[in-house]
NUVO-868030 format. One record per residue (C-alpha): x, y, z. Coordinates in steps of 0.001 Angstrom, whole numbers, padded with zeros to 6 digits. Layout:
NUVO-868030
+---------+---------+---------+
:      px :      py :      pz :
+---------+---------+---------+
:       X :       Y :       Z :
...
+---------+---------+---------+
END
This chain:
NUVO-868030
+---------+---------+---------+
:      px :      py :      pz :
+---------+---------+---------+
:  061165 :  089178 :  045276 :
:  060274 :  089098 :  048980 :
:  062696 :  090844 :  051271 :
:  063337 :  089254 :  054696 :
:  061474 :  090813 :  057598 :
:  064178 :  092576 :  059675 :
:  062050 :  092638 :  062843 :
:  061379 :  088900 :  062681 :
:  065080 :  088254 :  062080 :
:  065982 :  090350 :  065126 :
:  063486 :  088408 :  067237 :
:  064916 :  085075 :  066038 :
:  068461 :  086234 :  066828 :
:  067429 :  087448 :  070266 :
:  066019 :  083983 :  071076 :
:  069308 :  082236 :  070274 :
:  071673 :  081388 :  073153 :
:  074110 :  084240 :  073845 :
:  077858 :  083505 :  073593 :
:  080677 :  086022 :  074073 :
:  083974 :  085347 :  072283 :
:  087012 :  087199 :  073677 :
:  090157 :  087137 :  071514 :
:  092538 :  089831 :  070252 :
:  092859 :  088114 :  066834 :
:  090204 :  089744 :  064629 :
:  090476 :  087016 :  062004 :
:  089692 :  084303 :  064574 :
:  086743 :  086330 :  065851 :
:  085254 :  086685 :  062389 :
:  085763 :  083000 :  061569 :
:  084100 :  081774 :  064786 :
:  081269 :  084258 :  064501 :
:  080542 :  083220 :  060886 :
:  080540 :  079512 :  061780 :
:  078375 :  079749 :  064912 :
:  075909 :  082491 :  063999 :
:  073251 :  080036 :  062736 :
:  072795 :  078551 :  066242 :
:  074108 :  081219 :  068618 :
:  073801 :  084942 :  069165 :
:  077525 :  085779 :  069065 :
:  079125 :  088816 :  070704 :
:  082836 :  089534 :  070377 :
:  085514 :  091609 :  072085 :
:  089242 :  092013 :  071644 :
:  090246 :  093138 :  075113 :
:  089198 :  092930 :  078749 :
:  087346 :  096292 :  079113 :
:  085317 :  095630 :  075982 :
:  084531 :  092106 :  077095 :
:  083354 :  093225 :  080555 :
:  081149 :  095906 :  079028 :
:  079418 :  093418 :  076732 :
:  079253 :  090730 :  079440 :
:  077525 :  093125 :  081858 :
:  075221 :  094740 :  079321 :
:  074103 :  091639 :  077403 :
:  074196 :  089201 :  080353 :
:  076001 :  086601 :  078232 :
:  075936 :  083315 :  080215 :
:  078608 :  081552 :  078127 :
:  082075 :  082964 :  077304 :
:  084911 :  081632 :  075151 :
:  087998 :  083378 :  076595 :
:  091554 :  083562 :  075301 :
:  093860 :  084415 :  078213 :
:  096408 :  086323 :  076109 :
:  094796 :  089762 :  075837 :
:  096229 :  093267 :  075279 :
:  098046 :  095147 :  076643 :
:  099935 :  091978 :  077733 :
:  099047 :  089353 :  075113 :
:  102135 :  087227 :  075894 :
:  101036 :  086326 :  079416 :
:  097756 :  085362 :  081060 :
:  097402 :  088271 :  083535 :
:  094807 :  090245 :  081605 :
:  092786 :  087149 :  080714 :
:  092743 :  085887 :  084314 :
:  091641 :  089318 :  085457 :
:  088799 :  089245 :  082901 :
:  087790 :  085828 :  084251 :
:  087696 :  087107 :  087838 :
:  085702 :  090221 :  086828 :
:  083118 :  088165 :  084973 :
:  082644 :  085633 :  087770 :
:  082228 :  088459 :  090241 :
:  079456 :  089897 :  088054 :
:  077847 :  086494 :  087463 :
:  079176 :  083536 :  089514 :
:  077066 :  081124 :  087424 :
:  078593 :  082119 :  084063 :
:  080204 :  079283 :  082065 :
:  083606 :  080585 :  080956 :
:  085590 :  078282 :  078667 :
:  089302 :  078969 :  078338 :
:  090825 :  078605 :  074873 :
:  094322 :  077233 :  075465 :
:  097313 :  075870 :  073536 :
:  099694 :  073306 :  074969 :
:  102193 :  076009 :  075924 :
:  099486 :  077807 :  077944 :
:  098172 :  074704 :  079707 :
:  099483 :  075749 :  083116 :
:  097688 :  079127 :  082911 :
:  094486 :  077448 :  081727 :
:  094508 :  075076 :  084685 :
:  095064 :  078057 :  086988 :
:  091981 :  079659 :  085383 :
:  089911 :  076532 :  086108 :
:  091007 :  076735 :  089738 :
:  089702 :  080314 :  089767 :
:  086295 :  079169 :  088525 :
:  086536 :  078699 :  084742 :
:  084131 :  076037 :  083503 :
:  086367 :  074161 :  081076 :
:  089384 :  074261 :  078708 :
:  089090 :  074090 :  074922 :
:  092271 :  073277 :  072940 :
:  093954 :  075342 :  070248 :
:  093854 :  075364 :  067303 :
:  090078 :  075715 :  067496 :
:  088161 :  072879 :  065772 :
:  084944 :  074648 :  064875 :
:  082761 :  071499 :  064626 :
:  083871 :  070380 :  068083 :
:  083389 :  073874 :  069461 :
:  079791 :  073963 :  068265 :
:  079069 :  070671 :  070016 :
:  080668 :  071910 :  073257 :
:  078704 :  075156 :  073155 :
:  075432 :  073307 :  072563 :
:  076070 :  071193 :  075643 :
:  077037 :  074158 :  077791 :
:  074006 :  076187 :  076724 :
:  071734 :  073250 :  077551 :
:  073333 :  073147 :  081006 :
:  072729 :  076903 :  081465 :
:  069054 :  076381 :  080607 :
:  068736 :  073499 :  083060 :
:  070391 :  075500 :  085841 :
:  068071 :  078453 :  085200 :
:  065041 :  076156 :  085355 :
:  066379 :  074616 :  088549 :
:  066897 :  078066 :  090121 :
:  063358 :  079108 :  089194 :
:  061955 :  075921 :  090723 :
:  063846 :  076554 :  093973 :
:  063353 :  080299 :  094041 :
:  061054 :  081289 :  096892 :
:  057633 :  082173 :  095635 :
:  055913 :  085396 :  096642 :
:  055906 :  085328 :  100438 :
:  058750 :  082734 :  100351 :
:  060968 :  085092 :  102279 :
:  060377 :  087701 :  104960 :
:  063112 :  090301 :  105336 :
:  066294 :  088326 :  105999 :
:  064361 :  085099 :  106735 :
:  064210 :  082534 :  103928 :
:  061613 :  079814 :  103875 :
:  059044 :  078432 :  101451 :
:  057976 :  075445 :  103583 :
:  054437 :  075440 :  105073 :
:  055694 :  075924 :  108690 :
:  057693 :  079015 :  107684 :
:  054850 :  080395 :  105572 :
:  052577 :  080120 :  108611 :
:  055161 :  082008 :  110699 :
:  055362 :  084790 :  108082 :
:  051581 :  085185 :  108250 :
:  051720 :  085334 :  112058 :
:  054433 :  088018 :  111914 :
:  052238 :  090171 :  109691 :
:  049327 :  089799 :  112117 :
:  051218 :  090531 :  115357 :
:  053608 :  093222 :  114137 :
:  050924 :  095928 :  114149 :
:  050085 :  095220 :  117812 :
:  052070 :  095761 :  121000 :
:  051295 :  092442 :  122693 :
:  054260 :  090590 :  124206 :
:  055480 :  087651 :  122125 :
:  057334 :  084514 :  123145 :
:  059429 :  082824 :  120433 :
:  060392 :  079228 :  121112 :
:  062731 :  076883 :  119256 :
:  066034 :  075100 :  119395 :
:  069299 :  076993 :  119526 :
:  070438 :  078326 :  116171 :
:  067009 :  078371 :  114504 :
:  066950 :  082164 :  113991 :
:  064754 :  083447 :  116833 :
:  066375 :  086898 :  116831 :
:  065676 :  087205 :  113087 :
:  061991 :  086618 :  113784 :
:  062036 :  089260 :  116515 :
:  063735 :  091686 :  114133 :
:  061138 :  091012 :  111443 :
:  058314 :  091758 :  113895 :
:  059960 :  095010 :  114939 :
:  060798 :  096129 :  111391 :
:  057280 :  095576 :  110043 :
:  055424 :  097109 :  112995 :
:  054552 :  100594 :  114177 :
:  057771 :  100751 :  116232 :
:  060124 :  100174 :  113277 :
:  061546 :  103702 :  113580 :
:  062376 :  103106 :  117216 :
:  065365 :  101166 :  118602 :
:  065658 :  097378 :  118599 :
:  067621 :  096414 :  121734 :
:  068678 :  092794 :  122194 :
:  070078 :  091188 :  125331 :
:  070973 :  087546 :  125986 :
:  069864 :  086762 :  129505 :
:  072020 :  083637 :  129628 :
:  075212 :  085279 :  128470 :
:  075515 :  087967 :  131170 :
:  076620 :  087072 :  134722 :
:  073810 :  087099 :  137249 :
:  075533 :  089888 :  139207 :
:  075403 :  092201 :  136174 :
:  072137 :  091336 :  134443 :
:  069948 :  093503 :  136733 :
:  072022 :  096601 :  136018 :
:  072051 :  095780 :  132292 :
:  068272 :  095547 :  132211 :
:  067167 :  098241 :  134662 :
:  070171 :  100548 :  134993 :
:  071631 :  102022 :  138181 :
:  072115 :  105276 :  140014 :
:  075496 :  106787 :  140850 :
:  076909 :  105268 :  144038 :
:  074347 :  102451 :  144179 :
:  077137 :  099864 :  144434 :
:  080945 :  099685 :  144273 :
:  082070 :  100849 :  140861 :
:  078848 :  102726 :  140020 :
:  080591 :  106041 :  139419 :
:  077864 :  107464 :  137185 :
:  074187 :  107049 :  136558 :
:  073502 :  104474 :  133831 :
:  070339 :  103699 :  131929 :
:  069444 :  100054 :  131404 :
:  068409 :  098244 :  128219 :
:  064722 :  098726 :  128991 :
:  065117 :  102506 :  128969 :
:  067139 :  102371 :  125771 :
:  064268 :  100440 :  124182 :
:  061805 :  103256 :  124924 :
:  059685 :  103762 :  121809 :
:  060987 :  100529 :  120314 :
:  061454 :  096866 :  121116 :
:  063443 :  094971 :  123750 :
:  064356 :  091426 :  122710 :
:  065082 :  089170 :  125683 :
:  066896 :  086114 :  124358 :
:  067087 :  083010 :  126585 :
:  064501 :  084458 :  128942 :
:  064329 :  081066 :  130710 :
:  067775 :  081780 :  132222 :
:  066555 :  084915 :  134036 :
:  067046 :  084749 :  137812 :
:  063913 :  084400 :  139964 :
:  064139 :  087869 :  141620 :
:  064565 :  089512 :  138198 :
:  061511 :  087650 :  136981 :
:  059536 :  089581 :  139598 :
:  060910 :  092941 :  138412 :
:  060210 :  092029 :  134785 :
:  056643 :  091066 :  135678 :
:  056142 :  094450 :  137319 :
:  057402 :  096232 :  134205 :
:  055006 :  094275 :  131975 :
:  052113 :  095111 :  134276 :
:  052831 :  098777 :  134971 :
:  055269 :  099910 :  132218 :
:  057551 :  101494 :  134852 :
:  061017 :  100561 :  136112 :
:  063210 :  101508 :  139044 :
:  066978 :  101724 :  138588 :
:  069237 :  100001 :  141133 :
:  069707 :  102395 :  144047 :
:  066992 :  104653 :  142716 :
:  063716 :  105793 :  144269 :
:  062130 :  107369 :  141250 :
:  059884 :  105387 :  138925 :
:  060738 :  105744 :  135244 :
:  058031 :  105223 :  132640 :
:  059129 :  103150 :  129630 :
:  057063 :  102603 :  126500 :
:  058731 :  099550 :  125028 :
:  057505 :  096337 :  123485 :
:  058834 :  093039 :  124868 :
:  059689 :  090047 :  122658 :
:  061198 :  087101 :  124498 :
:  062778 :  083905 :  123234 :
:  063894 :  080591 :  124720 :
:  065146 :  077172 :  123728 :
:  063835 :  075730 :  126975 :
:  060480 :  074185 :  127755 :
:  059050 :  077002 :  129868 :
:  055849 :  075099 :  130582 :
:  057963 :  072435 :  132253 :
:  059981 :  075110 :  134092 :
:  056690 :  076599 :  135362 :
:  055556 :  073218 :  136653 :
:  058875 :  072681 :  138408 :
:  058873 :  076192 :  139900 :
:  061945 :  077388 :  138020 :
:  059982 :  079977 :  136070 :
:  057127 :  082102 :  137426 :
:  053736 :  081139 :  136023 :
:  052420 :  084730 :  136042 :
:  055430 :  085988 :  134082 :
:  055091 :  083139 :  131582 :
:  051492 :  084052 :  130823 :
:  052440 :  087745 :  130536 :
:  055171 :  086957 :  128025 :
:  053306 :  084318 :  126052 :
:  050286 :  086392 :  125044 :
:  051329 :  085343 :  121528 :
:  053597 :  082351 :  120887 :
:  055629 :  081604 :  117774 :
:  057387 :  078268 :  117550 :
:  060311 :  078219 :  115124 :
:  060861 :  074674 :  113749 :
:  064381 :  073192 :  113474 :
:  065947 :  072860 :  110020 :
:  065183 :  069132 :  109839 :
:  061452 :  070005 :  109816 :
:  061646 :  072655 :  107076 :
:  061819 :  070403 :  103993 :
:  063461 :  071945 :  100937 :
:  064158 :  075170 :  102848 :
:  067547 :  073634 :  103737 :
:  068540 :  073879 :  100069 :
:  067339 :  077480 :  099743 :
:  069228 :  078432 :  102891 :
:  072426 :  076652 :  101881 :
:  072445 :  078287 :  098445 :
:  071748 :  081697 :  099939 :
:  074618 :  081239 :  102403 :
:  076974 :  080030 :  099675 :
:  076371 :  083154 :  097634 :
:  076716 :  085458 :  100646 :
:  079881 :  083832 :  102002 :
:  081493 :  083713 :  098545 :
:  081132 :  087494 :  098335 :
:  082324 :  087950 :  101919 :
:  085423 :  085780 :  101364 :
:  085997 :  087158 :  097834 :
:  086000 :  083677 :  096405 :
:  084343 :  082280 :  093236 :
:  080731 :  081260 :  093757 :
:  080373 :  077505 :  093260 :
:  077144 :  075557 :  092960 :
:  076407 :  072531 :  095120 :
:  076857 :  069197 :  093368 :
:  074020 :  066687 :  093416 :
:  075904 :  064712 :  096084 :
:  076244 :  067809 :  098258 :
:  072521 :  068624 :  097913 :
:  071656 :  065032 :  098898 :
:  073930 :  065308 :  101925 :
:  072349 :  068620 :  102965 :
:  068853 :  067154 :  102692 :
:  069666 :  063926 :  104569 :
:  071575 :  065535 :  107437 :
:  069635 :  066363 :  110624 :
:  071424 :  069682 :  111332 :
:  071392 :  069415 :  115149 :
:  073052 :  072849 :  115349 :
:  070498 :  074306 :  112919 :
:  071305 :  077518 :  111037 :
:  074518 :  078219 :  112962 :
:  075858 :  074791 :  112098 :
:  074876 :  075206 :  108459 :
:  076650 :  078557 :  108300 :
:  079867 :  076962 :  109575 :
:  079529 :  074022 :  107213 :
:  078851 :  076092 :  104104 :
:  081642 :  078581 :  104853 :
:  084027 :  075666 :  105368 :
:  082939 :  074138 :  102049 :
:  083571 :  077368 :  100157 :
:  087113 :  077530 :  101520 :
:  087931 :  073877 :  100872 :
:  086098 :  073270 :  097576 :
:  088197 :  072667 :  094469 :
:  086926 :  072853 :  090907 :
:  083575 :  074180 :  089779 :
:  081264 :  072820 :  092469 :
:  080963 :  072042 :  096170 :
:  081155 :  068297 :  096868 :
:  079517 :  066462 :  099730 :
:  082875 :  065866 :  101428 :
:  083603 :  069611 :  101419 :
:  080699 :  070170 :  103817 :
:  082325 :  067975 :  106484 :
:  079029 :  066500 :  107617 :
:  079314 :  063481 :  109882 :
:  076323 :  061123 :  109724 :
:  077277 :  059918 :  113182 :
:  076162 :  063322 :  114456 :
:  072729 :  062722 :  112942 :
:  072449 :  059426 :  114819 :
:  073720 :  061123 :  117992 :
:  071055 :  063792 :  117639 :
:  068321 :  061158 :  117640 :
:  069574 :  059504 :  120805 :
:  071146 :  062308 :  122870 :
:  070339 :  065801 :  124011 :
:  070634 :  068796 :  121727 :
:  073518 :  070129 :  123786 :
:  075448 :  066857 :  123413 :
:  074796 :  066755 :  119681 :
:  075868 :  070359 :  119205 :
:  079062 :  069814 :  121225 :
:  079898 :  066666 :  119241 :
:  079343 :  068503 :  115944 :
:  081569 :  071387 :  116999 :
:  084349 :  069106 :  118219 :
:  084249 :  067062 :  115029 :
:  084497 :  070173 :  112845 :
:  087419 :  071500 :  114905 :
:  089287 :  068174 :  114776 :
:  088865 :  067824 :  111028 :
:  089870 :  071438 :  110330 :
:  093008 :  071062 :  112428 :
:  093868 :  067826 :  110676 :
:  093367 :  069222 :  107175 :
:  095463 :  072287 :  107982 :
:  098201 :  070215 :  109634 :
:  097631 :  071979 :  112936 :
:  098281 :  075464 :  111513 :
:  096257 :  077739 :  113783 :
:  095997 :  080694 :  111370 :
:  094818 :  078513 :  108461 :
:  092413 :  076557 :  110682 :
:  090884 :  079742 :  112114 :
:  090447 :  081161 :  108606 :
:  088846 :  077991 :  107288 :
:  086313 :  077995 :  110152 :
:  085653 :  081746 :  109931 :
:  086751 :  082506 :  113498 :
:  089591 :  084505 :  115057 :
:  092747 :  082881 :  116481 :
:  091794 :  083644 :  120155 :
:  088344 :  082126 :  119550 :
:  089908 :  079021 :  118025 :
:  092228 :  078614 :  121047 :
:  089222 :  078919 :  123357 :
:  087273 :  076308 :  121383 :
:  090269 :  073913 :  121398 :
:  090608 :  074296 :  125151 :
:  086894 :  073694 :  125713 :
:  086949 :  070504 :  123663 :
:  090276 :  069285 :  124971 :
:  091987 :  069460 :  121578 :
:  095741 :  069892 :  121442 :
:  097784 :  071654 :  118776 :
:  100109 :  069099 :  117063 :
:  103684 :  069197 :  118301 :
:  105971 :  071562 :  116434 :
:  103127 :  073692 :  115055 :
+---------+---------+---------+
END
């Protein structure tokens, strides 16, 4: 008589799809386990803590969950809590609620919280096996899909995600320039992530232990930008009650990132050129030269070559800043990176908003790929966050994203600024409409504060509905 090989049996069991059954009726657990054990690797638990322990340890992707669990088996509170705990640990888990007619309301509430499906009581074992086969096949397909879309080695760089050839070329350039101190000019449309590139250069270079100081040259009034950059001495102008160091001094030993350098006033361009040439600055009202050892990385969404030709930007400063140039392509030129970015954002925002993580439906993925994204990453962030808030069911639909194809056509025929303004106004209008003019709900759905929402409404000429 030949005894079965225990090791081979363990290997065969390990290769079967894992399913966790959660029910406080031991008889039901044994019955289901006996019936399904030929096709599935069954784990069982009778309460929430035991279920969570197995779920986390064994990484079971499929769960059959009865909502009535001890210590409160007569209501759904403990089961719903188990559902939330599991989805927080693995947003992609397929959790099927076992429900009788009297518990239908609770089961539907569980689906709203992210449960995959409802299976009726009493449990028909033949039907259950068919359902579990289908769900396990779906899990396998999703895992294959994730692996196909997962960035390959070098497919991401720090916080920057991109597997497309243009982004791979940028990652290689970052690695080459980060070990040097040459000035770098990053160009690209608004919202493409130029500051992320500057951060990546700083964090991978010899100055990574020094400060990274960023300043937006277009966001600070012209009367204040000189003091912000170079500092001032006490009494140098009205209100200068103390000596103050500028951003350049604070960047000593590190990196100064000058965003929107094209908006820098002409007289400040001269002072910046002197710093790049001599590595010294002079505070406003000061007579002493201050040595500063800081690297300069600049960025712009303008065509500086054209600004040089028109005399708006100094040619000598341009050549000083553009020793190395990195052009960051817009989203519409990054191929499948838009899917990688959207999925990364969906996962991050779901955690931030403490909401169930939902996958994009095929229609949503098609919409993401076809849209031109005139506002680039910033627009995608707003769209994905909006979709997470509005989505119902187990997936994000195309309509949840709120993408207007008219904006894509506008982008092809109008300026970037016009397209971005139109996109923003459309999103505001739709959010106000869907929330019936409720300012608090609208602000929350867009991920902005109430004062910011009022400012945006005023800028776009949008009125709050009467009586709201």
